[in-house]
MIDRENVEX-504566 format. One record per residue (C-alpha): x, y, z; residue in three letters. Coordinates in steps of 0.02 Angstrom, whole numbers. Example, Ala and Ser with C-alpha at 12.3 -4.5 7.8 and 13.67 -1.06 7.14 Angstrom:
REM MIDRENVEX-504566
      c1      c2      c3  code
     615    -225     390   ALA
     684     -53     357   SER
//
This chain:
REM MIDRENVEX-504566
      c1      c2      c3  code
    -157   -1032     256   UNK
      -1   -1042     163   UNK
      49    -908      49   UNK
     189    -887     -74   UNK
     242    -702     -78   UNK
     357    -646    -214   UNK
     369    -465    -177   UNK
     298    -332     -48   UNK
     214    -160    -110   UNK
     190     -52      36   UNK
      73      92     -12   UNK
      68     268      60   UNK
     148     233     236   UNK
     213     421     244   UNK
     189     558     377   UNK
      34     637     325   UNK
     -68     479     336   UNK
      -3     395     491   UNK
      48     543     603   UNK
      -2     701     493   UNK
    -166     803     457   UNK
    -241     650     370   UNK
    -198     523     494   UNK
    -301     433     623   UNK
    -250     335     794   UNK
    -318     180     695   UNK
    -164     193     597   UNK
     -30     199     723   UNK
       4      -6     733   UNK
      17     -27     550   UNK
     192      32     528   UNK
     245    -108     647   UNK
     144    -237     581   UNK
     212    -191     409   UNK
     386    -189     472   UNK
     370    -347     556   UNK
     318    -442     387   UNK
     454    -352     280   UNK
     588    -435     415   UNK
     506    -609     411   UNK
     483    -621     228   UNK
     635    -536     172   UNK
     577    -511       0   UNK
     598    -372    -130   UNK
     496    -221     -56   UNK
     436     -60    -140   UNK
     375      89     -37   UNK
     257     184    -144   UNK
     208     350     -85   UNK
     114     484    -139   UNK
     209     637    -202   UNK
      94     776    -283   UNK
     108     931    -382   UNK
     -25    1047    -368   UNK
    -109    1000    -532   UNK
    -128     820    -489   UNK
    -322     763    -494   UNK
    -327     704    -307   UNK
    -286     894    -256   UNK
    -459     947    -299   UNK
    -536     817    -186   UNK
    -437     804     -36   UNK
    -342     983     -31   UNK
    -157     993     -44   UNK
     -61     843      45   UNK
      90     741      24   UNK
     173     870    -102   UNK
     319     818    -174   UNK
     480     841     -75   UNK
     381     886      85   UNK
     399     804     256   UNK
     210     730     242   UNK
     264     645      84   UNK
     405     548     174   UNK
     398     375     224   UNK
     367     343     405   UNK
     519     335     513   UNK
     481     141     556   UNK
     491      89     380   UNK
     629     207     316   UNK
     758     135     203   UNK
     665     -46     193   UNK
     624     -41      30   UNK
     625      49    -135   UNK
     541     207    -155   UNK
     416     236    -289   UNK
     324     418    -314   UNK
     138     404    -359   UNK
      20     546    -402   UNK
    -131     456    -401   UNK
    -228     314    -294   UNK
    -156     180    -415   UNK
      22     139    -367   UNK
      38      77    -553   UNK
     -24     221    -645   UNK
     128     329    -705   UNK
     251     234    -624   UNK
     380      96    -653   UNK
     311     -31    -528   UNK
     245    -153    -649   UNK
     421    -164    -737   UNK
     510    -173    -577   UNK
     402    -319    -510   UNK
     410    -403    -695   UNK
     605    -388    -675   UNK
     602    -469    -500   UNK
     508    -607    -573   UNK
     357    -563    -449   UNK
     192    -634    -484   UNK
     116    -656    -281   UNK
     120    -481    -233   UNK
      79    -437     -45   UNK
       3    -265     -24   UNK
     -12    -169     124   UNK
     -41      22     187   UNK
    -164     156     177   UNK
    -312     173     145   UNK
    -383       9     106   UNK
    -542      74      21   UNK
    -436     208     -85   UNK
    -254     180    -130   UNK
    -249     -19     -86   UNK
    -411     -56    -186   UNK
    -369      47    -325   UNK
    -189     -30    -338   UNK
    -256    -203    -301   UNK
    -374    -178    -451   UNK
    -222    -118    -555   UNK
    -120    -268    -502   UNK
    -253    -402    -547   UNK
    -286    -318    -720   UNK
     -91    -325    -765   UNK
     -98    -510    -719   UNK
     -27    -509    -531   UNK
     -95    -615    -384   UNK
    -130    -487    -256   UNK
    -129    -538     -60   UNK
    -180    -406      69   UNK
    -137    -432     253   UNK
    -288    -367     360   UNK
    -191    -302     494   UNK
     -78    -209     381   UNK
    -214     -80     312   UNK
    -352      16     367   UNK
    -494     131     328   UNK
    -596     261     428   UNK
    -695     138     513   UNK
    -720     -61     519   UNK
    -865     -67     410   UNK
    -766      29     261   UNK
    -618     -71     279   UNK
    -702    -241     288   UNK
    -810    -197     152   UNK
    -655    -152      43   UNK
    -561    -308      88   UNK
    -719    -419      46   UNK
    -730    -321    -117   UNK
    -552    -344    -167   UNK
    -573    -540    -135   UNK
    -733    -553    -225   UNK
    -692    -457    -384   UNK
    -506    -461    -404   UNK
    -473    -622    -320   UNK
    -363    -560    -190   UNK
    -315    -672     -60   UNK
    -347    -577     117   UNK
    -244    -648     246   UNK
    -190    -612     439   UNK
     -24    -582     479   UNK
     -26    -751     565   UNK
     -33    -829     407   UNK
     134    -779     366   UNK
     257    -914     421   UNK
//
């Protein structure tokens, strides 16, 4: 499958979700997969990262994590310096950020999304992209959830409901 990508949005590839208290062994290879794609495509890239304050709604559900200015909220070492940092305070990378404007300024329509977690921040961000008129693309090997069923259901949902193209990293040439 040939895909046309205008921009890359990497969501929550931060220390807390990869190697920290909310991390998982399942997530360890994702930064390398994302780095390979960023290098291969050489497109404008946004590294959107959780950066919370105590009053953010997510804190009520998940407890304190990725607090603004903390090591937890920093981009993982493998991806540092590989994109423009945008801080977010909700699951949706568009809500309360300037991501939409930056993508439009770049003339981007076809947006490749990757990062964590498939059924939370990726799915909510893809929904928001769809509602804003972007064409979402998600790379299977560049996102994950707590288990295969949850990840696969979320990918299928985004494909059915938001028309997201779900691709493999081998589809990118």
